[in-house]
C-alpha positions, 0 to 999 in steps of 0.5 A: 881610481886605482890601477891594479894591473901592470899598466895604468890609464891610457891618458898617461901614455898619450901624454908621455908620447905627446911630451905633455906630462905635468912635470919632469918628474912625471917624465922621468918616471914614465920614461923609466916605465916604458924602458923597462916594460914591453907592455908599456912600449907596446901601448905607447906604440899602439896609441902613437899609431892610432893618433897618427892614423886619425890625423892622416885621415883628418888631413886627407878627408876632403870637405868631410866636416870632421874625421872619417875614421872608421871604427874597423880601422881602430880595431885593426890597429888595436889588434896589431898592437896587441900582437907580440911586440918585439922585445928589446934588451933589458934596459941597461944603466949603472948601479946607484953606487959602487956598493949597490946592485940596483941597475937604473933604467937609462932615463933615471940614470940620465936624470941623476947625472944631469941634475947631480942629485945624490942618492942618499939612503935614509931610514924610513922604517924597519927594513925600509930605506928612502932616497929623496930625488926631487920635491915640487912646489905643490907637494910632489915628491920623487923618491926611491924606496928600498925594502928588505924581503918580507917587509910590510908597509903598514895600511895607509891611504893617500892625500893625492896620487901615487905612482910606484914603479918597480926597479928591482924585485917585487911587491904584493898589493892584495893578491896582485904582484908587481915586478920589475917594470910594472907601474901601480897607480893609486889615488885619494880613494885607495887604502892598501897594505903593501908586502915585499916579496920574500924572494928578495929585496925590492927597489921602487921609484915613486912619485907621490902628491902629499904625505901618506895617510896612516890610521895609527897615531904613532905612524902619523907622528913618525911622518914628521921625521920621514917627510913622507 
């Protein structure tokens, strides 16, 4: 499954709201997404309200043998959630370093400060840099991608899920553009080409399972050095 919009499957927002995500890396990425995206905050708020209403109904329904939650109530909550959600000021933070102009969302900034993980950019490809922030025991990697305007990431697939959050600038996946705060999800069945917008540099926070899958033997050999 691949989510081609700017929001991902509701299960992610439900798990985020419940504090039930698989790892701290998932938590940092989802919290950063919610901080940067009005639409994501609205979705979390809507799901919170629906969940709360369901639980309240279950608690107050005498001898119902189940939930007496009316479908009309769900639609009313959904309508309220879809109305304009009060925007908040753009997430603050601090640049990655004194020489960077990348403003981090508070959740990511707090994670880096707490863990003491340094942001060290290394070569990934022409016009591409990466900074590994965390590696899990099951092959998961939390990392930053920094790309120059107009750069293309070669056609590739995935050996597991990939979540990509835009922190700065924008990129294109086919005819879909992703900008600051947008989150794209891809999995084993997805093969795509990513193109960085010509308007400026793009910086993303990504959480990947396993290495990317390239068709080119040269690129596969190059993965030995990039670790991705």
